[in-house]
N, C-alpha and C positions, 0 to 999 in steps of 0.2 A: 938487231940480227937480226937478217932476212933467213932463211929454211927457198929451202928447192924445194918443192914437189914431186918425186914421179910419183906418175900410176903405173901398177906391173899389171899385165893380167896374174885369175889367180890361175889360170894353167900354165903360169909358171914355177907356178910354188911348188912345194916340198909338202908333206906331210908338217915337216916342221916344225914348215914357212904355215901355216896355215897356225897346226899346235899353238903360235907367237901368238898370230891372230886373234886368235880369238878367244886368249886369254888378256888380249891388250882392251878388248873390246867389253871383256867380265869385270876386268878392272875402271874401266868408267864408271858402267855402271856399279858396279862398291862406290866408287866416291861423287856417291850423284846419292847412293841411295846418304851415303855420310856424311855426307854436305847437306841432308834432308832434317836427317836428323837430329844436329850440333847447330837447324836455322845459315846456315850459311848461306851462300852460294854458292853456284859449280860453276863453272868458267873455263873455260869455253875457245877458243880461233879463230873462227868463218874464216878463213882469208887475210890480209891482214886487220885483218877486224878482229877485236877479244872484246869477248861476250860476259857480262854477268847472266848467270837467272835465276833465275829464282829456285825455292825447295818443291815451291807452288807448282806451278809451271815447270816443270823436268822431266813428270808422267810423255814429251814426242819421244822425247833424247833417248828413255830407261827402250822403251817398245823399240827403237829401229835398233838401239844399241843386242838386246839380251832378241827377237827376231835373228839380227845378222852373227850374233852368234850361234841360234840353233841352226844354223846355214851353215854355217863354215863347221861346225860340227859332227850337221850330214855327211857334208862332202870330203871328212875328214874317215869318218865310216866309207865314205864309196869304195874311197880310194887303199882303207886296211885290204876293206875283202878282195878289192883284184891283185893287190900287194900277195894277199893268202892264196887267192887262186893262180896267178907266176906260181908260186911255191910248188905247194902242191901238184903243180904235169906234171905225167912223169918223161919221159925220154925218150920218144923212139926207137926200138926197137933196135937190136942193129944186126945190120945182115952178117 
């Protein structure tokens, strides 16, 4: 099976998309931690290559995933505040 990856700019994503992406990042962290705890490999796909990474070598992957999840969380918070500002704006007085 061949997969096609389409890059999407973050600016094209709405809050729900960003929340889904954050959830996926955290699910990958959970998978790494489970693999480490169970003494199994964490399996990832890089391009067309499948890699098995032992639990003691997953640290950099976990750090990147957590950093990305935190970045997404900040972006979500920022968008929510912008949304709230728009909702709280009072309409101009009618003449």
